[in-house]
C-alpha positions in Angstrom: -27.7 0.6 -22.8 -26.2 -2.4 -20.9 -28.9 -4.4 -19.2 -26.9 -6.5 -16.7 -23.5 -4.9 -16.2 -20.8 -6.0 -13.8 -20.0 -2.3 -13.3 -23.1 -1.2 -11.3 -23.5 2.3 -12.8 -23.0 1.3 -16.5 -26.7 1.0 -17.0 -28.0 3.9 -14.9 -25.2 6.5 -15.6 -23.6 5.2 -18.8 -22.2 8.5 -20.1 -21.0 10.0 -16.8 -17.2 9.8 -16.1 -16.0 6.9 -14.0 -12.3 7.3 -14.2 -10.3 10.4 -15.2 -6.6 10.8 -15.5 -4.0 12.5 -17.8 -4.2 9.4 -20.0 -7.9 9.6 -20.7 -11.4 9.3 -19.4 -13.7 6.3 -19.2 -17.4 6.6 -18.7 -19.2 4.0 -16.7 -20.4 2.3 -19.9 -16.9 2.4 -21.4 -15.5 1.0 -18.2 -17.9 -2.0 -18.4 -16.9 -2.7 -22.0 -13.2 -2.2 -21.4 -13.1 -4.5 -18.5 -14.8 -7.1 -20.6 -12.2 -6.7 -23.3 -9.3 -6.8 -20.9 -10.7 -10.0 -19.4 -11.2 -11.6 -22.8 -7.7 -10.4 -23.9 -6.1 -12.1 -20.9 -7.9 -15.3 -21.5 -6.9 -15.1 -25.2 -3.2 -14.9 -24.1 -3.7 -18.3 -22.5 -4.1 -17.1 -18.9 -6.4 -19.1 -16.6 -7.8 -18.9 -13.1 -5.2 -17.7 -10.6 -2.5 -16.9 -13.2 -0.7 -13.7 -12.3 -0.6 -10.3 -14.2 1.9 -7.8 -12.9 1.3 -4.1 -13.3 3.9 -1.4 -12.9 2.7 2.1 -13.7 2.1 5.6 -12.4 -1.6 6.3 -11.7 -3.5 6.3 -14.9 -6.9 5.2 -16.3 -5.7 1.8 -17.3 -5.1 0.9 -13.7 -8.8 0.6 -13.1 -9.7 -1.2 -16.3 -6.8 -3.6 -15.8 -7.8 -4.2 -12.2 -11.4 -5.1 -13.0 -10.6 -6.9 -16.2 -8.3 -9.1 -14.1 -11.2 -9.7 -11.7 -13.5 -10.8 -14.5 -10.7 -13.0 -16.0 -10.2 -14.9 -12.7 -6.5 -13.9 -12.6 -4.5 -12.2 -9.9 -3.1 -8.7 -10.3 0.3 -8.1 -8.8 0.9 -4.4 -8.2 4.6 -3.4 -8.5 6.2 -0.5 -6.8 7.7 1.5 -9.6 10.5 2.8 -7.3 12.1 -0.6 -7.2 15.3 -1.5 -8.9 15.6 -4.2 -11.6 16.7 -7.0 -9.2 13.8 -6.2 -6.8 11.2 -6.3 -9.6 12.7 -9.5 -11.0 12.3 -11.1 -7.6 8.6 -10.2 -7.3 7.9 -11.3 -10.9 9.6 -14.6 -10.4 8.2 -15.2 -6.9 4.7 -14.5 -8.1 5.1 -16.5 -11.3 3.8 -13.6 -13.3 3.0 -14.5 -16.9 2.2 -10.9 -18.1 3.7 -7.6 -17.2 1.7 -4.4 -17.9 4.1 -1.4 -17.7 3.9 2.3 -18.5 6.4 4.0 -20.8 8.2 5.7 -17.9 9.2 2.4 -16.5 9.3 0.2 -19.6 13.1 -0.2 -19.8 13.3 -1.3 -16.1 10.2 -3.5 -16.4 11.4 -5.2 -19.6 14.8 -5.9 -18.2 13.3 -7.4 -15.0 10.8 -9.4 -17.1 13.5 -10.9 -19.3 15.4 -12.1 -16.2 12.3 -13.5 -14.6 11.1 -15.3 -17.7 7.8 -13.4 -18.0 6.0 -14.5 -21.2 4.3 -11.2 -22.2 5.3 -7.6 -21.7 2.7 -5.1 -22.8 3.3 -1.4 -22.6 0.4 0.8 -21.6 -0.8 3.1 -24.3 -0.9 2.1 -27.9 0.3 -1.5 -27.3 -2.2 -2.1 -24.5 -5.0 -0.4 -26.4 -4.4 -2.6 -29.5 -4.6 -5.7 -27.4 -7.8 -4.6 -25.8 -9.4 -3.4 -29.0 -8.7 -6.8 -30.6 -10.6 -8.6 -27.9 -14.3 -9.3 -27.8 -16.5 -7.1 -25.6 -18.8 -10.0 -24.9 -19.5 -11.1 -21.3 -16.4 -13.0 -20.2 -18.6 -15.5 -18.4 -16.0 -16.4 -15.8 -17.7 -17.3 -12.5 -14.5 -17.4 -10.3 -13.4 -13.9 -9.4 -9.8 -12.8 -9.8 -8.2 -10.5 -7.2 -4.9 -9.1 -6.2 -1.7 -10.6 -4.8 -0.2 -7.8 -2.7 3.4 -8.1 -1.8 4.5 -7.3 1.8 7.3 -8.4 4.0 4.9 -9.4 6.9 7.2 -8.7 9.9 10.7 -9.0 8.4 12.7 -10.0 5.3 12.0 -10.1 1.6 8.6 -9.4 0.2 6.0 -12.2 0.0 2.6 -12.3 -1.6 -0.2 -12.3 0.8 -3.3 -14.5 0.4 -6.2 -13.2 2.5 -8.7 -15.6 4.0 -11.6 -13.2 3.2 -11.0 -12.9 -0.6 -14.3 -12.8 -2.6 -14.6 -16.1 -4.6 -17.3 -15.3 -7.2 -17.5 -12.5 -9.7 -21.2 -12.0 -8.8 -20.3 -11.2 -5.2 -17.5 -8.8 -5.9 -19.5 -5.6 -6.2 -21.9 -6.2 -3.3 -19.0 -7.2 -1.1 -17.0 -4.1 -2.1 -20.0 -1.9 -1.4 -20.3 -3.3 2.1 -16.6 -2.8 2.8 -16.6 0.7 1.4 -19.5 1.6 3.8 -17.4 0.3 6.7 -14.7 2.7 5.6 -17.3 5.5 5.8 -17.1 6.0 2.0 -20.3 7.5 0.5 -22.4 6.6 -2.5 -21.6 9.0 -5.3 -19.2 11.9 -5.3 -15.7 12.5 -6.7 -12.6 10.9 -5.3 -9.1 12.4 -5.8 -6.4 9.8 -6.0 -3.0 11.3 -5.2 -1.3 8.2 -3.7 0.3 5.4 -5.8 -2.2 2.7 -6.7 0.4 0.0 -6.0 -0.3 0.6 -2.3 -3.1 -1.4 -0.8 -5.3 1.4 0.5 -5.3 3.7 -2.6 -6.1 0.5 -4.7 -8.9 -0.3 -2.3 -10.2 3.2 -2.5 -10.3 2.9 -6.3 -12.4 -0.3 -5.9 -14.7 1.5 -3.5 -15.2 4.3 -6.0 -16.3 1.8 -8.7 -18.7 0.0 -6.4 -20.1 3.1 -4.8 -20.4 5.2 -8.0 -17.7 7.8 -7.2 -15.9 9.3 -10.1 -12.2 8.9 -9.5 -9.6 11.4 -10.6 -6.2 9.7 -10.6 -3.1 11.8 -10.8 0.5 10.4 -11.4 2.3 12.2 -8.5 1.4 14.3 -5.5 2.0 18.0 -5.4 0.7 20.0 -2.4 -0.7 23.1 -4.1 -1.9 21.2 -7.2 -3.8 18.9 -4.9 -5.8 21.8 -3.5 -6.4 23.1 -7.1 -7.7 19.7 -8.2 -10.0 19.5 -5.2 -11.6 22.8 -6.1 -11.6 22.1 -9.9 -13.3 18.7 -9.6 -15.4 19.5 -6.5 -13.8 16.4 -4.9 -15.7 14.9 -2.0 -13.1 12.4 -0.8 -9.3 12.0 -0.7 -6.8 9.7 0.9 -3.5 11.0 2.2 -0.5 9.8 4.2 0.8 11.9 7.1 3.8 13.2 5.0 1.3 14.6 2.5 -0.8 16.2 5.3 2.3 17.9 6.6 3.2 19.3 3.2 -0.3 20.6 2.8 -0.2 22.2 6.2 3.1 23.8 5.5 1.8 25.7 2.5 1.6 29.4 3.2 -1.7 30.6 4.6 -2.4 32.7 1.5 -2.0 29.6 -0.7 -4.2 27.4 1.5 -6.9 30.1 1.6 -6.8 30.5 -2.2 -8.8 27.3 -2.8 -12.3 26.3 -2.1 -12.3 22.9 -0.3 -15.9 23.0 0.8 -16.8 20.1 -1.4 -14.8 17.6 0.8 -16.8 15.2 2.8 -14.1 12.8 3.9 -10.3 13.0 4.3 -8.8 9.6 5.0 -5.3 9.2 6.4 -3.2 6.2 7.5 -0.2 4.1 6.4 2.1 5.7 9.1 1.8 7.2 12.6 0.4 10.7 12.4 1.8 13.3 14.9 -0.9 14.6 17.2 -0.2 18.2 16.1 -0.7 17.2 12.4 -4.0 15.5 13.3 -5.4 18.4 15.2 -4.3 20.9 12.6 -5.9 18.8 9.9 -9.2 18.6 11.8 -9.1 22.4 12.4 -8.6 23.0 8.7 -10.8 20.4 7.0 -13.4 20.1 9.8 -14.7 16.9 11.5 -14.3 14.9 8.2 -10.8 13.5 8.9 -10.9 9.8 9.2 -8.0 7.7 10.4 -7.6 4.0 9.5 -5.2 1.2 10.5 -4.6 -2.1 8.7 -2.2 -4.2 6.7 -2.2 -6.3 3.6 -2.5 -9.3 5.9 -5.9 -8.1 7.1 -5.4 -6.5 10.4 -8.0 -3.9 9.6 -9.8 -1.8 8.9 -9.7 -0.1 12.3 -11.5 3.2 11.8 -11.5 6.4 13.9 -13.6 9.4 12.9 -12.5 12.8 14.0 -15.0 12.9 16.8 -13.8 9.5 18.0 -10.1 10.5 17.9 -10.8 13.7 19.8 -12.5 11.6 22.5 -9.8 9.0 22.4 -6.6 10.9 21.5 -4.0 8.7 19.9 -6.2 5.9 18.8 -5.8 4.3 15.4 -9.4 3.2 15.4 -12.0 0.6 16.4 -12.5 -2.7 14.6 -15.7 -3.6 12.7 -17.9 -6.4 14.2 -16.2 -9.2 12.2 -12.7 -8.4 13.3 -11.5 -9.2 16.8 -8.4 -7.6 18.3 -6.5 -9.3 21.2 -3.5 -8.2 23.2 -1.2 -11.0 24.1 2.1 -11.1 26.1 5.2 -13.1 24.9 3.6 -16.3 26.3 0.4 -15.6 24.3 -1.6 -14.8 27.4 -4.5 -12.4 27.1 -3.8 -9.0 28.5 -6.4 -6.8 30.3 -7.7 -3.5 28.9 -5.0 -0.8 28.8 -2.1 -3.3 29.1 0.6 -3.2 26.3 1.3 -6.4 24.4 1.4 -7.7 20.9 -1.7 -7.1 18.8 -3.3 -10.2 17.4 -6.3 -10.4 15.1 -9.0 -12.9 14.3 -11.0 -12.8 11.1 -13.7 -15.0 9.5 -12.1 -17.7 7.5 -8.8 -17.7 9.4 -5.4 -16.1 9.2 -3.7 -15.1 6.0 -0.8 -17.0 4.4 2.3 -15.9 2.6 2.7 -17.3 -0.9 5.1 -20.1 -1.1 6.4 -19.7 2.5 4.6 -22.0 5.0 7.2 -21.3 7.7 6.6 -17.6 7.5 2.8 -18.1 7.5 3.1 -20.3 10.6 5.3 -17.7 12.4 2.5 -15.1 12.6 -0.2 -17.5 13.9 -1.4 -18.8 17.2 -2.8 -22.3 17.6 -6.3 -20.9 17.8 -6.2 -19.0 14.6 -5.2 -15.5 15.7 -2.4 -13.8 13.8 -0.1 -10.8 14.2 2.1 -8.6 12.0 4.3 -7.7 15.0 2.6 -4.4 16.2 2.6 -3.7 19.9 -0.2 -1.8 21.5 -3.2 -1.9 23.7 -7.0 -1.7 23.7 -9.0 0.7 25.9 -12.2 -0.1 27.7 -14.3 1.2 24.8 -12.6 -1.1 22.3 -10.4 1.5 20.6 -6.9 0.4 19.6 -3.6 2.2 20.2 -0.1 1.5 19.0 2.7 1.5 21.5 5.3 0.7 18.9 5.7 -0.3 15.3 6.9 -3.5 13.8 10.2 -4.5 15.2 13.0 -2.5 13.5 10.8 -1.6 10.6 11.2 2.0 9.2 8.2 3.9 8.0 9.2 6.8 5.9 6.5 8.9 4.2 4.0 6.0 4.7 6.2 3.5 3.1 7.5 0.4 4.9 11.3 -0.1 4.7 12.9 -3.2 6.1 16.4 -2.6 7.4 17.5 -6.2 6.8 17.2 -5.7 3.1 19.4 -2.6 3.1 21.9 -4.3 5.5 22.2 -7.2 3.1 23.2 -4.9 0.3 25.6 -2.7 2.5 27.3 -5.8 3.8 28.2 -6.8 0.3 30.5 -3.8 -0.2 34.1 -5.0 -0.1 35.1 -2.4 2.5 32.3 -3.1 5.0 32.9 -5.3 7.9 29.7 -4.8 9.8 26.6 -2.6 9.4 23.3 -1.7 11.0 20.3 0.1 9.4 17.6 1.7 11.5 15.1 4.6 11.4 15.7 8.0 13.0 13.2 10.8 13.4 12.6 13.0 10.4 10.4 16.1 10.7 8.9 15.7 7.2 9.0 12.0 6.5 8.4 10.7 10.0 11.5 8.6 9.8 14.6 8.4 7.6 17.0 5.6 6.9 20.2 5.7 8.9 23.2 3.4 8.7 26.0 2.6 11.1 29.0 1.0 9.4 32.3 -0.5 10.6 34.9 -0.9 7.9 37.4 -3.7 7.5 40.9 -3.0 8.8 42.8 -0.9 6.3 39.8 -0.4 4.1 38.4 3.0 3.0 35.0 4.1 1.9 33.1 7.3 2.0 29.5 8.0 2.9 28.7 9.0 -0.6 30.3 5.9 -2.0 28.3 3.5 0.2 25.0 5.3 -0.5 25.7 5.2 -4.2 26.5 1.5 -3.9 23.1 0.9 -2.2 21.4 2.8 -5.0 22.8 0.4 -7.6 20.9 -2.5 -5.9 17.9 -0.9 -4.1 15.2 1.7 -4.7 16.4 5.1 -3.6 14.0 5.3 -0.7 15.5 2.2 0.9 19.0 3.7 0.8 20.6 5.4 3.8 20.2 9.2 3.9 23.3 9.3 6.0 26.0 7.0 7.4 28.0 7.1 10.6 31.3 5.2 10.9 32.2 3.2 14.0 35.3 1.2 15.0 32.9 -1.7 15.9 29.2 -2.1 16.3 27.7 -3.3 19.6 27.0 -7.0 19.6 26.1 -9.5 22.2 28.3 -12.6 22.8 25.9 -14.5 20.7 26.5 -12.2 17.8 23.1 -10.5 18.0 23.4 -6.8 17.2 22.3 -4.4 19.9 20.6 -2.1 17.4 18.6 -0.4 20.2 21.9 1.2 21.5 22.6 2.8 18.2 19.1 4.0 17.7 18.8 5.4 21.3 21.5 8.0 20.7 19.5 9.6 17.9 16.2 9.4 19.8 17.8 11.1 22.8 19.1 13.9 20.6 
């Protein structure tokens, strides 16, 4: 029995499962002891408050113990997208000054290569190597008062990734669980139950859901990859009460044959959350018809523009809304001159949170670019607010592509494409895709006399970028439309595909 645990349910439900994955199960008491050992192991490696620990792995049990061991050590966890190529991982490791990289076996070669180039001090493979490190550490109370947290990397509005520092980060270890309980309740998460995690934990919302589970006493079942029918089987097998999905996953579930969908008992579900990308109205209505009035939409960003929450009933009363803010978050709609717009008028969405706007690690200019003089901030979304306070999106971040719930920034792909010796000019933008929402499209003008095929250019991109950032298709032009100033008229290229 643990008398005063950090993990709330270690004393009251010590032998019940807290985290389950193909790599093992941790009970609530084991999670308490393991997070203590992880914290003490990190301090034994010489890490101190605010030092960075990167983690690149498929969903597995160690994600949760590493996350909360990091909190108890006072360090910052940097989740890494395991789709990234070596140069991209190297950039995040170097930019965050990561001192430790935790990596699973599937991505160890890429992780170690990037870590060598970035000068990371310790690379620890999850499994036997990580277990040996943890087992060698004390399971005594770490005693660190300052709470660690996460350093999530996002591009903000454009450009290369930057680590986001939120103004509302919890400062003390003693406040972490009470604060997480309160936020989980705002998200409409329940106390107790079983959560099925099918989205990668390197994303902000799945990671937040994992934290809500620990604070609210939900057993979490973490699976490495999403499979539509397997998801239904797991819901039935574990009597899952909650799940988070992106619209692409909802579409794949809805496209299963009726006899497959009817094969599984989903009656245990009490909440189905979706977000991360616009959800087509037909998908939303079909999901509500299937799951019932338990479908909850959310909107937010790593910078702190949420959570906006819309229950199924609220969405049906306000079709198209992405949610309503909690009391502490104010949403404003401003025009290009930062003048307040009336209800229903479209403008740029700005947000105000307690403690002020977020900042981008090591980039004061980028931090300043998203702020107004009175403390409001934006990530570039356009939209409006109705008379009841519900928020709607009129557009997405300028030029950003959202494919399967993942943000893709065209400038990054353009920078790679333009490096090909045959390319004179290029533009990358999103075009509609019936399954992914959007797909990456490129328009290219070749240098006079140069030759290059579509397959060659796509393969060239894949050498430098994660596959999902690479164009799915490329069209060739004699010249791309540019203004006299040199600014690319990307809207003219995109419009042809939107019209068709």
